[in-house]
N, C-alpha and C positions, 0 to 999 in steps of 0.2 A: 295574414298580415303578419301574423306573430310568424312565420316560419321565414317570410323574408327578413327579418328584423332579425330574427333570428343567427340568420347565415350574414347580413352583413356585420352584425355583432362580430359573429366570430374574425370575418376577417380585421375586424378592427381589433382583436385582441392578440392575436400572431403577429400585430405592430407592436403590440409592449414589449417594453425591455424590462421581463423580472424571471424570476425562479422559471415561470413555467415556457416559456421562450427561449432559455438555456439550452436548451436535451442535455438536461440534467435524469437519467436514467434508474430506476428505480433499483433493474436487476445489479445494478454493479455495485451496491452497497447494503449494509445490513441497515435496515428501519430502527430497529431496539438501539442497537448499539451505535447509531449516528445521533437519534437524539436524545441518549444518556453523554454523549460529548456535549454537544449541544448546549445541552440546559446547565453539566461542568460548567463553559467557559461562560455563559450569562452571572455564576455564581461570580468567578474571579476578575473581570471584564469588561465594565461596566460602559466604559466607553466604545466597547462594536454591540452592545445591546441592542442597533438598529438593528446591521447587519443581522447581528444569531436570533432575533426576534421573525426574522421575515425567513430566512433560511426555514428555524421551528415550524413557521406557518405551512412550510411549504412539504417540510417532512408527516407532519400533520393531516396534510390532503392527501398524501400517498398513502397513510394509512388509514383511511376512510374517515378520519377524524375533520371534517369538514368544520363545525361547530370550534374544536379545537383552534383550528387553523384560524378563524377570525376572532379569538382570541388574543392569540398571539398576536394578534395583525393590529389591534387594537394595544397592545402592550407598544410595540414598533411604534406605532404614532404619539403614543407617551412618551417616550425616548426621544422622539425628534424634539418635539413641542421641549422637553429641559436640558436636549444636547445645543440643537441650533432654531432655536427662538427668534430669529429674525430670517431664516431662510428653510420656513413650515415646505412651501410648493416645493420645492426645488429636490428638496432630502427627503421628497415623501413618495417621488415618483414611481421604485419600486414597489413599496406596500400598496398603493393604490394601484397598482397596476395587480400585486397578488389578492389583489380585495376581486377587484372585476371576474378575474379568471375562476375563484373558489364562489362568487357566487351565480357566476355562469355555470359553474358544474352543477349548481343546488337550484337548480334551476329558475334563480331569479333575477330572469334579466333585466328587471327597470333598474335595480339597486347594478347590476353587472355593468349597462350603459352609464348611470348617475358616473361610476368611477373610470369609465373609459373617458367620459365627456370634463371631468377632474385633468385626469393626465394631458388631451389634446389641449385644452386650454393655459395650461400650463406651459406646455411647449411654446405653445404661439405665445405667452409672456414675454420668454425667456431667451428666444431669438426668432425675430421677425420672421424667416426665411422652412421654417421647425415645422413641415405640417404633424407628424410622430417624431420623427430617429430626432436624438438630441443626444450629439455626443457628450456628455458629462464625466466629466475624470471617475468622481465618486460611482459613479454608477458603473464602468468600466473596473472601479476596485473593486466595488461590491460581488458584481459577477466574480473578479476572481476568485477571491473566499468562498466561494459558493464552488466553484470548479476545485479549488482545494479539498474540501469536505469530503468531495465524492468520490475520489480515490486516484492509482497511478492513471489509467486514459482521462486523465482529465488536465492533469499538471500542465503539459505541453502549454493547453489551452489558457490553463491559468495565467501562467506568465505573459501570452503573449496577452491577455486582459491589462495585465498590470504594467505591461509597456505602452501600452496603447492611455495609462490614467497617467504616467511619468509624462506622456511627451508634452501633458498640458502642463504638470505642475514637477517640474525636475527633483525638486527638492520636500517634495511632503515626504514627509518620517512613515507614515501609516503606510501611503503606494511602494515607498522602497521597502519598507519590512516584508510585504507580503509578496514583491519580486524577488527579494531573497530568500524564504521559506520556496518559493515555489521554484527556484534554482537549484539551491540543497536538494528538496525533493527528487526531482528531474536526475539532477547527478547519479541519487540510489538508485534508482532506477535503473538507470543508465547501465551501472558496475555491476549489477544483478543479473542483465541482460545483457553484459558484455560487449554495450555498443560505446560510442565515441560518446568521453565525457569530456561537459564544459565543467570548468571550475566553477563554485559559488562563492569560492574565497573574497573576490572585489568588493560584490553586492553584498554577501556578509558583516566585511569591514564598514564598507560604506554604509547601509542600515546603522549598526549600531554607534558611527560620528553622529548618524544624526537623529538617531533617538538614546542617549546614553541610558535613560531608564527601561526600556524594554531589554528586560533579560534574557526573554525567551532566544529571541534573537543574538543573546553573546551567547547560550550557551549552544547553539546551533553553531557559533562560530569557536568556539572550544572544540565541541565532536570535528571539525573540522580540520583546525589544525591541529587534530592530534589523529585525522587519517594522515594529514598527511607531515605525520611525527615530529609534529613540532610541541610536543607533550606538554612542559612548562608553559610553552606561554597559552596554551590551551587551559591550563587547569588556573592559570589568574584570575581566567574570565569566571569561571565555575567559582570560583575563590569570592569575587567580587558579586556575584551574580546572587552565593548563597547571602550573603552580610544584607544587598538589597532586599530580597521578597526569599526568606527563607520560609514565610507557608503561602507559598504559589507553585500548585500541583503541577501545572504544566512542565514549566521550569527546574522542578525538583527530578524527575523524571525525567532529563534528557542529562541534567546534575548527575543521577546515578549513570546512565547510559557512561558516562564518562569514564565513573570509577569502574563501572564493569567491564567496559573493555580494556580498562587500564590494569586490571584482573585482580584488584581491592574489591572481593567480593562482599565483603562483610560489612564494608561502608559504602559499596551499591545498596542491600540488600535494605541495610539504616533508612537510606533517602526512600528510596519505593514503598517502605511500609507506611515513611510520616508523610508521604504522599495516596499511597492508599487510603489513608483514614481521612484525607483532606476529598477524596472522592471515588468511594468505593464499587464505583459500578464500572473506573475505567476498566478499558479491555487491556490495553497497552502496559497498564501496571500490572494484574496478572500474567501477562505474557513475559515480560519481561523477569516478573520474582521465581517465575517455574528457571526462566534460563539459567538467574544463577543460584536456585536450589542444581541444575543438573549439575554445574559445574564445582560444586562442593560435593557432591555423590561422588563423581568421576578424582576429584581431590583425595577426599574421605578413602575409598577403595586401593588407594596407591599407596596410605599409610599401613592397610595390610585390617586384620581383622578384628580390631580391639574394637575399633567402634563400631562395632554393626547395630548396636540400636540406638546411636546417632543418627547411621547410615536413614535406616528404615525409619527414621523419625522424618527425615528432611526427603526420602520419597515421598513420602505422604504427602508432605508440602506442596513438590513440586505436582505431585498428580492430583492435588486441590486447585491448583492455580492452572493447571493448564485445562483442565473438565472446564474451568467456568469459566474461558476463554473461548472453548467450543459448542459451548451452553448461550451463551451471550453470542457467540457469531463466527456463526456456524459458517460464514463465506473464508474465515481466517484459515487456508488450506493446511501450511504449514505445521501450525499450534497440532493440529494430528499428529502427524511427522517427532511432534516435539513431545507429546503424550504417548506415543508406542515408545518414544526411546526411552522415555523412563521406566516403562514396564518391563522393556528390554534389561536396564541396570538391573531392577529386582526380579531377575525373572520369570519374569511373569507373561513366557513368549504365547500364551495363548491370547491374553488380553490384549499386547502386541500386535496380535497377525488381525484380529478384530477391529480393532482401530485403524489398521492401513485398508482392511478388506472396505469401511467404511467406505472411507474418501477415495479407492480406487474406482471402485462403481457410480463415482459419479461421473455424470456426463459433462458437465456446466465449467470445465476448467480450465484455466490459460495456458498455451502451451507452456511455459514455463512453470504453469503449477504441475504441470505433469511430469515437466522435465525433472524436476527436484524431488518433488514423491516416488520417480523409481529410481532415482539414484540412490534416494533413502532406503527405501524399500529395499534394494539391492544388499545396500551396506548388511540391513537385519540381518537378511538370506543367509549373506557370508561370514558376517561376523555372531551372531547370535544361534542361527540356525546351522551353523558349520554347511552350507550347502552351496559351493562355490558355482556349481552351475547353475541355480535357479538364479545367483546374487546375475551369474553372467548373463542370462537370459532377459532379466528387469533392464541393466543399465544398456542391452539392444534395445528395447520399448524404447528407453531414453531416445535413442539416436536418430530413430527412427520419425523421431519429428524433426526438421532440420530446422525449426529455428534455433540458433546461437542463443547461448544462456549458459548464466554461473554450473546449473545442474549437467547441461547435455558437456562444456568441458569436463567439469569431472567424470562423467562417464566415462567419456573416451578415455581422459589417461587411464584410467583405473582396469576397464575391461584389457587396452593393451595389453597393458603392463602382467595383468594376471594369463593371458593369453600367449604372449609372449612366452613369459616365463616358461609357461608347461613345454611350448616347444621345445626348447631351447636346454632342459632337462631329458630332452627325449622320451618325454611322458604324453606329447601331442599325440593323439591321430588325428586320421582325415579330416575329421568332425569339428577339431580347434582348429588345426589350419584354414578349412572352408566359413568358419565363425572370423578368424582374423579379416581375412577374405571379406567378407560381408561387412565388417567394422571399417576396413579399408576405403568399402564403394560408398559407404553411407557417409563418410566423409570428403568423397567426392576426390581420392588418392587414388585415381583408376589403376594408374601405372603397379601401385604395391599392390591392389587387388588384384587387381591380372595374374601377376608370379605367386600369388598364396592359392589363386582356382588353381592354376597351373601344377604348385606342388601338390594341390589335394586329389586334383585327378590323376598323376603317378601314385597315387595310396590307393585311390578309391574310382579305377580306370570307368568303372559303371552308374555313378551318380549323374543323375542327370541333372540334378539342380546344380551343381558347380559348371557341369559343360553348358548351363541354359547359360548360367550367370557370366562365364566367361566370353561366350557369342556378345552379348549384351553388351556388354563394357567394351569387348573389340571394334563391333561395329561403331558404337559411339564417343569415338577413338577416332575412326577413320572419317565418317562422318562428317 
C-alpha cells in the first residue's frame, strides 16, 4: 500500500506551487555564494523574510541539509505570523509546499501528506473551483524573486512572473520593483549578448514613484540614466539614496558602481569598502573592488615609475579580491580573466597563463563565456606575450562559435584589422589571406571570403584547404 500512496503523493507534490516545482536547477548557481547572498539579504530586509527563508530552505535542501531546510521553513512561518497575522493560510502556501517536498525527500511520507492536504484545503477555501492551482499574485511574485536569484537563464521567466502578479495588482509597489529589476537585468544581459534591448527606464521610474523608500530601485534608475548619458540626473538619485540609506550594502554597491563608471575611482573604492564591512562575504563587492584597483594600476602606470611601490601594493589588493571571487564562486568565469589581467600587469606571466588554462579547459561554459574568454586570452597573447599569431588563433576560435555576443564582435573587429594591416603592408602571405578568408566565411560574408581564397590560391596554388573552402563557398552560393 505504501508504494501506491507514495506514487499518489508524488502526483500531488508536482501540483504544488513552490520552489521544488519551479525548475530552479542547481547547476546554474554556486550554492555557497547564493546562500551567503540570501543570508545577507535577511539581515537588511525584514519585509522579505518570508520569501528569503523559503528560498533558503530550498538552497539548504540542494546542499543536502534537510534539517536546516526545515528550520528555515519554521522561520518563514514565524515571519508570516508576524507580518500577515490575518492571512496566515493564504501567505503560507509556498512554505507548506516546500515542507511537503522536504518531508517527501526525507521519506517522512505521512508528514508530507499532511502539508499537501493543508495546501489543498486552503486552495478550496480561497476559491470554490480551485482543486489545486490557485493564481495568487504574491505567489507569482515569490516565484519571480526566486528566479532572479538563479541567474541570467531565468530573468525572462522572472519578468513573466512579475507581469502575472501585476495583472491583478498593477499598483503594488513590491511587484513593480521586482518587474523593474527583471527588466533592468534583462537589458544588461541583452547588451552583453548583442541582442535587441528593451529599455527598463519606464519600469524603474514607475517603481521609484510607487515606492520612494526603495533606494535599491533608485540606484538602478541612476545607473540606467547614466547609461543613457543623463549622468547628473542619475547622480541626484544616488545622493538622495546615500542620505536615506547610508548603511544598506546593496544600495551602497550600486552607488559605488555609479562612481566607478563615472571614473571617480577613489570615491567608489571608499563606498565599496563600507559595503564590504557590512557584508564581508559578498562576491560582487570583491569583484567590483578588484575592477577599481585594476583601473588604478593602469592609471598609475601611465604616470611613470615613481609610484612603483604603490603599484605593487594595489596589485596585491586586486589579486586578493579576484582570488576571493574565484574561491567563493567558481562559476564566475570572467573573474579568471580579471585575475589573469592583474598578473599580466605585474609581469607575472606564468601565473596569468595558469589562471587562463584553469578555465579554458572547462567544458561547462556558455557560448558567450567561451567567446569572451577567447577574446581575453587572445589579447593576453597579443599584448603581453607579443604573439600576434597565437592571438589570431584564439580570436578565430571565438568566431567559430556562431552565437552573436559582445566577445565575438570584439574578436571579429580585431582579427580583421590585424590581418588586413599585414596584407596591406605587403607582409601578408597566402596563410594570412587564407585566414582572412576563413574569418569572412565564419561571419557569413561569402563574397569577401571567395575573393580572399582566390587570392590565397594564386599565391599558393597547391593548397587543398583553400581549394576545398573555395569550392564549398561557391556551391553554397549557387545552391
